[in-house]
C-alpha positions, 0 to 999 in steps of 0.5 A, spaced: 813 280 861 814 284 867 809 282 872 810 288 877 808 293 871 802 290 869 797 295 867 790 292 865 788 298 860 794 296 856 790 289 855 784 288 851 778 283 850 780 278 844 775 272 845 773 266 848 771 259 848 768 254 853 774 253 857 778 259 857 778 267 855 784 271 851 786 278 852 791 282 847 796 287 849 795 294 845 802 294 843 806 288 844 804 282 839 802 278 845 796 275 848 794 272 855 790 266 856 786 265 862 782 259 864 774 260 866 770 256 871 763 255 873 761 260 879 762 254 884 768 251 882 773 249 887 780 248 884 787 250 888 792 254 885 796 249 884 791 245 880 790 251 875 798 251 875 798 244 873 792 244 868 796 250 864 803 247 864 800 240 862 797 244 856 804 247 854 807 240 855 802 237 850 803 242 845 810 242 846 811 234 846 806 231 842 802 236 838 808 239 835 810 231 833 804 232 828 804 239 825 812 241 826 815 246 831 814 252 827 806 251 826 805 250 834 806 256 838 805 253 845 807 259 850 809 259 857 805 259 864 806 266 867 804 268 874 800 275 874 799 280 880 792 278 883 790 285 883 791 286 876 787 280 874 781 283 878 781 289 875 782 286 868 776 282 869 772 288 871 774 292 865 773 286 859 766 284 862 762 288 858 765 286 852 764 278 853 758 275 849 752 273 853 752 266 851 759 265 854 758 268 861 756 262 865 763 261 866 768 266 870 775 268 869 779 265 874 781 271 878 784 267 884 790 263 882 794 269 878 796 264 873 795 264 865 799 262 859 803 267 855 802 266 847 804 270 841 798 274 838 797 270 831 792 275 828 798 280 828 804 277 827 808 271 826 815 272 829 819 270 823 815 272 817 813 280 817 815 286 819 810 289 825 809 296 821 805 291 815 798 291 814 796 283 816 790 279 814 788 273 818 783 268 817 782 263 823 778 256 820 776 251 825 775 245 819 772 240 824 772 233 822 775 231 815 773 224 815 767 219 815 768 213 820 771 207 817 771 202 823 767 196 823 764 198 830 759 203 827 752 200 828 749 205 824 749 205 816 748 212 816 755 214 819 758 211 813 754 216 809 753 222 812 759 226 816 758 228 823 758 235 822 753 235 817 749 231 821 750 235 827 748 242 824 741 239 824 741 238 832 744 245 833 739 249 829 733 245 832 736 246 839 737 254 837 744 254 837 744 256 830 739 260 826 740 256 820 744 250 816 751 251 814 752 249 807 759 247 809 762 240 809 768 238 812 770 233 807 769 238 801 775 242 805 779 236 806 778 233 799 784 237 796 779 238 790 780 246 789 773 246 786 770 243 793 775 247 797 772 253 794 765 251 795 767 249 802 770 256 804 764 260 800 760 256 805 764 258 811 763 265 809 756 265 808 754 262 814 761 263 819 758 260 825 764 259 830 768 256 824 771 262 821 773 269 823 777 274 819 782 279 823 785 286 820 791 288 824 789 284 830 782 286 830 776 282 828 772 284 822 768 278 820 765 272 824 760 271 830 762 274 836 756 271 839 752 265 837 746 269 835 749 274 831 747 274 823 752 273 818 756 280 817 755 283 811 760 281 804 760 288 802 763 291 808 768 285 809 770 286 801 771 293 803 776 291 808 779 286 804 780 290 797 786 294 799 790 287 801 787 284 794 787 290 789 792 296 792 792 300 786 784 301 787 783 300 780 776 295 781 769 298 780 765 298 786 759 294 787 756 287 787 761 285 782 767 288 786 765 284 792 764 278 789 771 279 785 774 281 792 771 274 796 773 270 790 780 272 791 780 271 798 777 264 797 783 262 792 789 265 796 786 261 803 786 255 798 793 255 796 795 257 803 792 251 806 795 246 800 802 249 801 807 245 803 810 245 810 816 242 814 817 235 815 815 232 822 816 226 826 809 223 826 809 224 818 811 217 817 804 214 821 800 210 816 793 213 819 790 216 813 788 210 809 788 210 801 782 207 799 778 206 806 772 210 807 768 215 803 771 221 800 765 225 800 759 226 804 752 225 802 749 231 805 754 236 802 750 240 798 756 240 792 755 232 792 748 233 792 748 237 786 753 233 782 749 227 783 743 230 781 747 232 774 748 225 773 755 224 776 756 218 781 761 220 784 765 226 787 772 227 785 777 228 791 784 230 788 787 228 795 791 232 799 798 233 799 802 230 804 806 236 807 800 241 807 797 243 814 790 240 812 793 233 811 797 233 818 790 235 821 787 229 818 792 224 820 792 226 827 784 226 827 784 219 824 788 216 831 780 215 832 781 208 829 775 205 832 769 211 832 766 212 839 762 206 839 768 202 839 772 206 844 766 206 849 767 199 851 775 200 852 773 207 856 769 202 861 775 198 861 779 203 863 774 206 868 773 200 872 780 199 873 781 206 875 775 205 880 779 199 883 786 202 883 785 210 883 792 210 886 794 208 879 791 214 875 798 218 875 802 212 873 797 211 867 799 218 865 791 220 865 793 227 866 800 227 864 806 228 864 805 229 856 812 227 855 816 223 850 813 216 853 806 219 852 807 220 845 810 213 843 804 210 845 800 214 840 804 210 835 801 203 836 795 203 830 793 196 832 786 195 832 786 188 834 783 188 842 787 183 846 783 184 852 788 188 856 788 194 860 794 196 855 791 196 849 784 199 852 788 205 854 792 206 848 786 207 844 783 212 849 789 216 849 789 216 841 782 218 841 783 224 846 788 226 841 784 225 835 778 229 838 783 235 840 785 235 832 778 235 830 777 241 834 783 245 833 783 251 828 788 253 823 790 261 823 793 263 816 796 270 816 797 274 810 801 280 809 802 283 802 809 284 798 811 291 796 811 292 789 819 290 787 820 286 794 822 279 793 823 276 800 828 271 801 826 264 803 819 266 805 813 262 802 809 267 797 802 266 794 800 269 788 793 273 787 791 277 781 794 284 782 799 282 788 803 277 792 802 275 799 807 273 804 804 268 809 804 264 815 800 258 817 799 255 825 795 251 829 791 253 835 786 250 840 791 244 841 788 243 849 788 235 850 780 233 851 779 231 858 778 223 858 772 225 863 769 227 857 768 221 853 761 219 856 758 225 853 761 224 846 758 217 846 751 220 849 752 226 843 753 221 838 747 218 839 743 224 840 746 227 833 745 220 829 738 219 832 735 226 831 738 226 823 734 219 822 728 221 825 727 228 823 732 229 817 732 223 813 724 222 812 724 229 808 724 229 801 730 233 798 728 240 795 728 241 788 729 248 788 737 249 791 741 250 785 748 251 785 753 253 779 759 250 779 765 254 776 771 250 773 777 252 777 
């Protein structure tokens, strides 16, 4: 990228989260990612460079070991002209959702991350002129805590996501409860996965977005937007799934197209990916913990129909969901068991602040850091080393619980048989595809007390306000054989 020839008019607003904002280049398949700060921030350019370089190193040296290098795009840090950044900031301001404008784009350091635009192209898989459909899913935490440190029995029955939904609706973050339960998606059972994906499409919140040729066509742009219309979405999808245009229009068409999309996403999520180093870690227990959540509408419907348990077929070991779950399960103790260990580390750092670098609290994220994550012992020997290992494992687990999976699909031409490229069949067409993992910034050590208090808030709200209510009997789900 030639920093001297940067023109803000060649870049468009792409999206933002709590910590960063992304702009995409109009022609080239690259994005720039800038950090965001509250207006009174006081970080130096050097600190911002180090922060961004740490994100790159963590992706390259740690998360690549969990997912494989073809699935993690760590990018590089670039320095940009300050005038370009200021003009860009002014240009995109009107497009930013109001709910995200409490923080400003960093216009003072000139540093950003340059990454591939995964909504438009996966470098080795697609020719640039092909139409590309991208589905971005934030699956959230796919297991129920199995730690003996959990004090509230409800946490062994209902997953964190389903409990948190009630608090989010009560505080006005979302208008209605989603029927999505991560345990259904991570079950490996196609019927449950189909239900989970349909629920995400019905109530996307910020857990699902769909892009066509790089442009967002479905998903929440602001917290308070209502779900986009399925008929409009089906109109966008129809040329991908029914290229000959032989499908009748109307509600039948919409349902059929959405069903095809769900089928293809499911097959993609279950498809095998390259072996990676962390594949031998024995984190995912075979029988420990529950395979379903009592709050999932899917589970509740089966229980109403007299079935005592919900099938979890189990994820294929090589698929990206399994690898995500494996990284998530480094949360071996739950926040309740982890918090006293955080306090142990914190006391040590307050007494010996000069050891913060030595203990790798803020990097470098290198081979030595990864090696420490491999110790899966849960027997506390009272040492600082044990506490530190569990704290770092928890931070990696929290990162995996908040990551996104990007699925890129491009229809094969009629007689085309691409060599060595994975293919997903649909009813009337076939797709070449690629999968990638995004949002892999290591969660900060400083956020652990917040996680501890949030966990307590979520559970106590659920116990006080949700559990006492009787189950409504008028909600009926129709389950179809897959």
